[in-house]
Structure formats: C-alpha cells, structure tokens
C-alpha positions as CSV (number, residue, x, y, z in Angstrom):
1,M,141.7,5.6,-5.3
2,A,143.0,8.1,-2.6
3,K,146.6,8.8,-2.2
4,E,148.0,7.7,1.2
5,N,150.1,10.2,3.0
6,R,152.1,8.0,5.3
7,R,155.4,8.7,6.8
8,H,156.5,5.0,6.8
9,F,155.9,2.0,4.7
10,R,153.3,-0.4,5.8
11,E,154.1,-4.1,5.5
12,R,151.3,-6.6,5.3
13,M,151.3,-8.8,8.4
14,I,149.1,-11.3,10.2
15,A,149.9,-11.6,14.0
16,E,147.7,-12.2,17.0
17,V,147.4,-9.1,19.2
18,G,146.1,-8.7,22.8
19,Y,144.9,-5.3,23.6
20,K,143.7,-3.5,26.7
21,N,141.8,-0.3,26.9
22,E,143.4,2.0,29.5
23,K,140.2,3.7,30.7
24,N,138.0,0.7,31.5
25,Q,140.6,-2.1,31.7
26,S,138.7,-4.4,29.2
27,F,140.8,-7.0,27.4
28,G,140.4,-8.3,24.0
29,G,142.1,-10.2,21.3
30,C,142.4,-9.4,17.5
31,L,144.6,-9.7,14.5
32,A,147.1,-7.2,13.1
33,K,146.7,-6.6,9.3
34,D,149.7,-4.5,8.7
35,I,152.6,-2.6,10.5
36,S,155.0,0.2,10.0
37,E,157.7,2.0,12.2
38,S,155.0,4.2,13.6
39,G,151.7,2.4,13.5
40,V,149.6,-0.9,13.2
41,C,146.2,-1.7,11.7
42,I,144.2,-4.2,13.8
43,K,141.0,-6.0,12.9
44,I,138.6,-6.1,15.9
45,R,135.1,-7.0,16.6
46,E,134.2,-3.9,18.6
47,F,134.0,-0.2,18.0
48,I,136.8,1.7,19.7
49,P,136.5,5.5,19.7
50,I,139.2,7.6,17.9
51,G,141.7,8.9,20.5
52,T,141.4,6.0,22.8
53,M,144.8,4.6,24.0
54,L,145.4,0.9,24.0
55,E,148.0,-1.2,25.5
56,L,149.0,-3.9,22.9
57,Q,150.9,-7.1,23.3
58,F,152.1,-9.0,20.1
59,K,155.0,-10.5,18.5
60,L,156.2,-10.0,14.9
61,P,156.3,-13.0,12.6
62,L,159.9,-14.2,12.2
63,S,160.6,-12.9,15.9
64,N,160.3,-14.4,19.3
65,T,160.3,-11.1,21.1
66,F,156.9,-9.9,22.5
67,F,156.0,-6.1,22.3
68,Y,154.3,-4.3,25.0
69,I,153.5,-0.9,23.6
70,K,150.8,1.7,23.6
71,G,149.0,2.9,20.6
72,K,146.3,5.6,20.0
73,V,143.4,5.0,17.7
74,M,143.7,7.4,14.9
75,R,141.0,5.9,12.6
76,I,138.3,3.2,12.7
77,N,136.2,1.9,9.8
78,K,133.7,-0.9,9.4
79,T,134.9,-3.8,7.2
80,I,133.1,-4.6,4.0
81,N,131.6,-7.7,5.7
82,N,130.3,-5.5,8.6
83,D,131.3,-8.0,11.3
84,E,134.6,-6.4,12.2
85,W,136.1,-2.9,12.4
86,E,139.7,-1.9,11.1
87,A,141.4,0.5,13.5
88,G,144.7,2.3,12.6
89,L,146.8,3.0,15.6
90,E,149.7,5.4,15.9
91,M,152.2,3.8,18.3
92,Q,154.1,5.4,21.0
93,M,157.6,4.8,19.7
94,N,160.5,3.3,21.4
95,T,163.8,2.3,19.9
96,T,163.4,-1.4,20.4
97,Y,160.0,-1.5,18.6
98,S,161.2,0.7,15.8
99,S,164.4,-1.4,15.2
100,L,162.6,-4.6,15.2
101,V,159.8,-3.4,12.8
102,K,162.6,-2.0,10.4
103,K,164.3,-5.4,10.6
104,Y,160.9,-7.3,9.8
105,I,160.1,-5.1,7.0
106,A,163.7,-5.5,5.5
107,V,163.4,-9.2,5.7
108,K,160.0,-9.3,4.0
109,N,161.3,-7.0,1.3
110,S,164.4,-9.2,0.7
111,Q,162.1,-12.3,0.4
112,R,160.1,-10.6,-2.2
113,S,163.3,-10.1,-4.3
114,Y,163.6,-13.7,-5.0
C-alpha cells in the first residue's frame, strides 16, 4: 500500500456536490467522498482532465452553510466498477471554508471517541 503524502487529514464524507466547468460552462452533480482543509475527492460519471478548474457548490454534513468554492483537478482515476471516476481537487482556500472544514473534522473525530 502506498504511503500518502498529504498536508491535511482527510475525513470521510458523503455530500451532494454541484459543479461547473469554467471553460465550457457544463453543469453536473456528484457526491463527495472525503474532504480536508485543502481538498476534496468527488465521484463523478465523466472524465475531467487534470488541471481543469471547477466551481463547486455543496454543504458539509452537520452544517447549513453552502460553499461556493473553486477547485483544481489534481488527479483522476477510474473506479473499480468502471462506471465512475474519482477526482481529487485542490481547493482555492478561503478562511471560511478552512474554518468550517476544521470544525467538521473536529466534530467527526470527537464522535469517534465515544
């Protein structure tokens, strides 16, 4: 198993995500698989090239706040069942996004403690 070199811990999460490709303005919907302070992994039904900028809209579980944030596709892999892709996005950070994600991860970690 390969060692992961991530700057931030990724928390498993399932959340509906809307996305828009900045270049061709196509819209889509997908699910987020995990999240960190600097990125998100989404499951999508189409191939999106590495380097593509996406505008994302979603809300964290346990929160009523919708995010509108941009992310750059850093990796994309076909899933085992071959009908979806997993794309890892690096988010363009802002303090609101970062603080809410930190809070979400802290809450999830405290729930595991019990």
